[in-house]
C-alpha positions as CSV (number, residue, x, y, z in Angstrom):
1,X,-0.3,-0.2,-0.1
2,X,1.6,3.3,-1.0
3,X,1.9,6.2,0.9
4,X,0.3,9.5,0.2
5,X,3.5,11.1,-0.9
6,X,3.8,8.5,-3.6
7,X,0.6,8.8,-4.7
8,X,1.0,12.6,-4.9
9,X,4.3,12.4,-6.5
10,X,2.2,10.1,-9.2
11,X,-0.1,12.5,-9.6
12,X,2.3,15.4,-10.3
13,X,4.2,13.3,-12.6
14,X,0.4,13.6,-15.0
15,X,-0.2,17.1,-13.9
16,X,3.2,19.0,-12.6
17,X,2.1,21.8,-10.4
18,X,4.8,24.0,-12.5
19,X,2.1,23.6,-15.2
20,X,-0.5,25.7,-13.2
21,X,-1.0,29.6,-13.7
22,X,0.6,31.9,-11.2
23,X,-2.5,32.8,-9.8
24,X,-3.8,29.3,-8.9
25,X,-3.5,26.7,-5.8
26,X,-2.7,23.4,-6.8
27,X,-1.4,20.2,-4.4
28,X,-1.7,19.2,-1.3
29,X,-4.2,21.0,0.7
30,X,-3.9,18.7,4.1
31,X,-3.0,15.2,4.8
32,X,0.0,13.3,6.3
33,X,2.6,12.7,3.5
34,X,3.4,9.2,5.4
35,X,-0.1,8.0,6.1
36,X,-1.0,4.9,3.5
37,X,-3.4,5.4,1.1
38,X,-5.9,2.9,-0.3
39,X,-8.7,4.3,-1.8
40,X,-8.6,7.5,-3.8
41,X,-12.1,9.7,-4.7
42,X,-11.8,11.9,-7.6
43,X,-14.3,15.1,-7.9
44,X,-14.9,18.5,-9.4
45,X,-15.6,20.4,-5.7
46,X,-14.2,20.1,-2.3
47,X,-17.3,20.8,-1.0
48,X,-19.2,19.0,2.3
49,X,-21.3,16.7,0.0
50,X,-17.7,15.3,-1.5
51,X,-16.3,15.2,1.7
52,X,-19.5,13.1,3.3
53,X,-19.2,11.0,0.2
54,X,-15.3,10.5,1.1
55,X,-16.3,9.6,4.8
56,X,-18.9,7.1,3.9
57,X,-16.7,5.3,1.2
58,X,-13.9,5.2,3.6
59,X,-11.5,7.1,1.1
60,X,-8.0,8.2,2.2
61,X,-7.7,10.9,-0.2
62,X,-9.9,13.1,-2.4
63,X,-8.4,14.3,-5.5
64,X,-10.3,17.7,-6.8
65,X,-9.9,19.9,-9.8
66,X,-11.4,22.9,-7.8
67,X,-9.1,24.1,-5.1
68,X,-10.3,25.1,-1.6
69,X,-8.7,27.9,-0.6
70,X,-8.1,30.0,-4.1
71,X,-7.1,33.4,-2.6
72,X,-5.8,32.0,0.9
73,X,-7.1,32.2,4.3
74,X,-6.4,33.1,7.9
75,X,-8.2,30.5,9.7
76,X,-9.5,27.1,9.1
77,X,-12.0,27.2,11.9
78,X,-15.1,25.1,11.3
79,X,-17.4,28.3,11.8
80,X,-17.0,28.4,8.2
81,X,-18.1,26.2,5.7
82,X,-14.4,25.9,3.9
83,X,-13.1,25.2,7.6
84,X,-15.8,22.6,8.1
85,X,-14.7,20.5,5.2
86,X,-11.0,20.8,6.8
87,X,-12.0,19.4,10.0
88,X,-14.2,16.7,8.1
89,X,-11.5,15.5,6.4
90,X,-8.5,15.9,9.0
91,X,-11.2,14.2,11.6
92,X,-11.5,11.3,9.3
93,X,-7.8,10.8,8.1
94,X,-8.5,12.0,4.9
95,X,-6.0,13.7,2.4
96,X,-6.9,16.8,0.0
97,X,-5.1,17.3,-3.5
98,X,-5.8,19.6,-6.0
99,X,-5.1,19.9,-10.0
100,X,-6.4,22.7,-11.5
101,X,-4.7,24.6,-13.9
102,X,-2.2,21.9,-14.4
103,X,-4.5,19.7,-15.4
104,X,-6.4,22.1,-17.8
105,X,-2.9,22.5,-19.8
106,X,-2.2,18.2,-19.7
107,X,-1.7,16.4,-22.7
108,X,-4.0,15.2,-22.4
109,X,-5.9,17.1,-19.8
110,X,-9.4,18.8,-18.9
111,X,-10.4,19.8,-22.1
112,X,-9.5,16.9,-24.2
113,X,-11.8,14.8,-22.0
114,X,-14.4,17.5,-22.7
115,X,-13.4,17.1,-26.3
116,X,-14.1,13.2,-26.4
117,X,-17.1,13.6,-24.4
118,X,-19.3,15.8,-27.0
119,X,-18.0,13.8,-29.8
120,X,-14.7,15.1,-31.3
121,X,-11.3,14.0,-32.7
122,X,-8.6,16.4,-30.9
123,X,-6.3,18.0,-33.5
124,X,-4.6,20.1,-31.2
125,X,-4.5,23.0,-28.2
126,X,-6.9,26.3,-28.9
127,X,-3.9,28.2,-27.0
128,X,-0.8,26.2,-27.3
129,X,1.9,26.2,-24.3
130,X,5.3,27.5,-25.7
131,X,7.4,25.6,-23.7
132,X,5.8,22.3,-25.2
133,X,8.4,21.3,-28.2
134,X,5.5,18.8,-29.4
135,X,2.7,21.5,-29.5
136,X,0.3,19.3,-27.7
137,X,-0.1,21.1,-24.3
138,X,-1.7,24.4,-23.8
139,X,-5.4,26.1,-22.8
140,X,-8.5,24.6,-24.4
141,X,-8.5,22.2,-27.6
142,X,-9.5,22.2,-31.1
143,X,-11.1,19.3,-32.7
144,X,-13.1,17.9,-35.1
145,X,-16.6,16.7,-35.7
146,X,-16.9,13.4,-38.3
147,X,-19.0,13.6,-39.7
148,X,-20.4,17.2,-39.6
149,X,-23.6,18.1,-38.3
150,X,-26.4,20.8,-38.0
151,X,-25.4,22.8,-35.1
152,X,-29.0,22.2,-33.6
153,X,-27.8,18.0,-33.9
154,X,-24.6,19.2,-32.3
155,X,-25.8,21.0,-29.3
156,X,-28.1,17.6,-28.7
157,X,-25.0,15.6,-28.8
158,X,-22.7,18.1,-26.6
159,X,-26.0,17.7,-24.2
160,X,-26.0,13.8,-24.0
161,X,-22.5,13.6,-23.6
162,X,-22.2,15.7,-20.5
163,X,-24.0,15.0,-17.0
164,X,-27.0,16.4,-16.9
165,X,-27.4,19.8,-14.9
166,X,-30.3,22.0,-14.1
167,X,-29.3,24.6,-17.2
168,X,-28.8,22.4,-19.6
169,X,-27.1,23.9,-22.6
170,X,-27.2,27.2,-24.2
171,X,-27.1,28.1,-28.1
172,X,-26.2,30.8,-29.8
173,X,-26.2,30.8,-33.9
174,X,-28.0,29.4,-36.6
175,X,-29.5,25.8,-35.7
176,X,-28.9,24.8,-39.0
177,X,-25.4,25.9,-39.9
178,X,-22.8,22.8,-40.2
179,X,-20.8,22.1,-38.1
180,X,-17.3,20.5,-38.4
181,X,-14.6,22.3,-36.6
182,X,-15.1,22.9,-33.1
183,X,-12.5,24.5,-30.1
184,X,-13.6,23.4,-26.8
185,X,-12.7,24.8,-23.6
186,X,-13.6,23.0,-19.9
187,X,-14.8,25.4,-17.2
188,X,-15.1,29.3,-17.9
189,X,-14.0,30.3,-21.6
190,X,-15.5,33.7,-22.4
191,X,-11.4,34.7,-21.9
192,X,-10.5,33.0,-25.3
193,X,-12.8,34.3,-27.7
194,X,-10.0,36.3,-29.9
195,X,-7.9,32.6,-29.9
196,X,-11.2,30.7,-30.7
197,X,-12.0,33.5,-33.7
198,X,-8.4,33.3,-34.9
199,X,-8.8,29.6,-34.9
200,X,-11.3,29.8,-37.5
201,X,-13.6,27.1,-36.1
202,X,-17.3,26.8,-36.8
203,X,-18.3,26.4,-32.6
204,X,-16.8,26.8,-29.6
205,X,-18.2,24.3,-26.3
206,X,-17.4,26.2,-22.9
207,X,-18.7,27.4,-19.9
208,X,-19.8,30.3,-17.6
209,X,-20.6,32.5,-20.8
210,X,-21.6,36.3,-19.7
211,X,-23.8,38.3,-21.6
212,X,-21.6,40.9,-22.8
213,X,-18.8,39.1,-24.3
214,X,-21.1,36.3,-25.5
215,X,-23.0,39.4,-27.6
216,X,-19.8,40.8,-28.9
217,X,-18.5,37.5,-30.2
218,X,-21.8,36.8,-32.0
219,X,-21.5,40.2,-33.4
220,X,-17.7,39.8,-34.4
221,X,-17.9,36.1,-36.1
222,X,-19.9,33.7,-37.1
223,X,-18.9,31.4,-34.5
224,X,-21.9,29.0,-32.9
225,X,-21.3,29.1,-29.1
226,X,-22.6,26.3,-27.0
227,X,-22.4,27.2,-22.9
228,X,-22.8,24.5,-20.5
229,X,-22.4,24.1,-17.1
230,X,-19.1,24.5,-15.6
231,X,-19.3,21.4,-13.2
232,X,-20.7,19.3,-17.0
233,X,-17.8,20.7,-18.7
234,X,-14.7,19.4,-16.2
235,X,-16.2,16.6,-14.6
236,X,-15.5,14.2,-17.8
237,X,-11.8,15.0,-16.8
238,X,-12.1,12.9,-13.4
239,X,-12.0,9.7,-15.4
240,X,-8.9,10.5,-17.2
241,X,-7.6,11.5,-14.1
242,X,-8.5,8.1,-12.5
243,X,-7.1,6.0,-15.5
244,X,-3.9,8.0,-14.9
245,X,-3.6,7.3,-11.2
246,X,-4.8,3.7,-12.0
247,X,-2.1,3.1,-14.6
248,X,0.5,4.3,-12.2
249,X,-0.4,2.5,-9.4
250,X,-0.3,-0.9,-11.6
251,X,3.0,0.2,-12.8
252,X,4.5,0.6,-9.3
253,X,2.2,-2.9,-8.1
254,X,0.2,-0.7,-5.5
255,X,-3.3,-2.2,-4.2
256,X,-5.3,0.6,-4.3
257,X,-9.5,1.2,-5.0
258,X,-10.3,4.4,-7.0
259,X,-13.8,6.2,-7.8
260,X,-15.0,8.9,-9.5
261,X,-17.7,10.8,-7.5
262,X,-21.3,10.7,-9.5
263,X,-22.7,13.8,-7.4
264,X,-23.6,16.6,-9.0
265,X,-21.9,20.1,-7.6
266,X,-23.0,22.4,-9.9
267,X,-24.3,25.0,-7.5
268,X,-27.8,25.6,-10.0
269,X,-30.1,23.4,-8.7
270,X,-33.7,24.0,-10.8
271,X,-34.7,25.1,-14.2
272,X,-38.0,27.1,-14.9
273,X,-38.5,27.0,-18.5
274,X,-39.8,30.0,-20.3
275,X,-41.9,30.4,-23.2
276,X,-39.8,31.3,-26.2
277,X,-39.8,31.6,-30.1
278,X,-36.4,32.4,-32.0
C-alpha cells in the first residue's frame, strides 16, 4: 500500500504543479505524507457533500479539480463551510489534493476529456503552451466533428455527452449551420474569444459565458456558441485522472481502489422553462 507522498508524486508526474497558472492554488491541501492510502475519490468540487461521500466510502485521499482555498485564508475554523470541510477531512484521516490549471494544460487534460465527451477528435490545443516542444499542451482544444452536423444536432450531442445539470445547454447561432471544426475549453472560457476567432472554428463549447462577451463574440464572427454548466464541462476529466492514477498504481504494484464521484455539485439546482420563440 502506498504512502500519500507516493500517490502525490504519481499524480504530479501527470499534472506537474509548474504547469499551473501563477494565480492558482494546486497541490496538497491537507494530509500526512506518511499516511497510507488505499482508496482515492475524484471529484470536481471540494464541498461538504463530496467530503461526506469520501467519509462514507472510506477514502484516504480526495483529488479535486477546483481548489478549496484559491485566494488564501487566515483561518480553517469549523465556523465557516470551508473550515468545516478541512475539519471533516482531518478528523477522518482524509487528505485533499488539487489539480486545477495544471490539469487544464496537461496532455491529455481537462479539455481533451471534454472534447471526447462531446464527440470530437482532438487535433491540437486552442492556445499552445510555448514551453511544449511537441505543441500538444496548452489551454483549450480544437477538434473535428466527423461527420459534420447541423448546430442543433451537435448541441443535442453535447447535451447528451455531458452529465445532466439543471441549466442544461445554451446555444447561440443558426441551428441549421453545419459544424465541423470546434474549439472547446473546460470551465470558464469567455477570455479566449480572440483565440477562438483566430482558430477559424465553426463552434465553441465552454462554460460560464456572460452576456456582454457572448454578445460581442456573436457580432464579431459567425462562430456558434454552446454554453454548458461549468461543473459539467470539467466532470469528464475525473475519469481521465482516475485512469492515469490507476495506470501508475499498476506499474508500481500498488493495491489502490479509485472512484469517480457522480454527485452533481453544480450550484444551480432547478430550471424554470419560459415560453420562447427564436
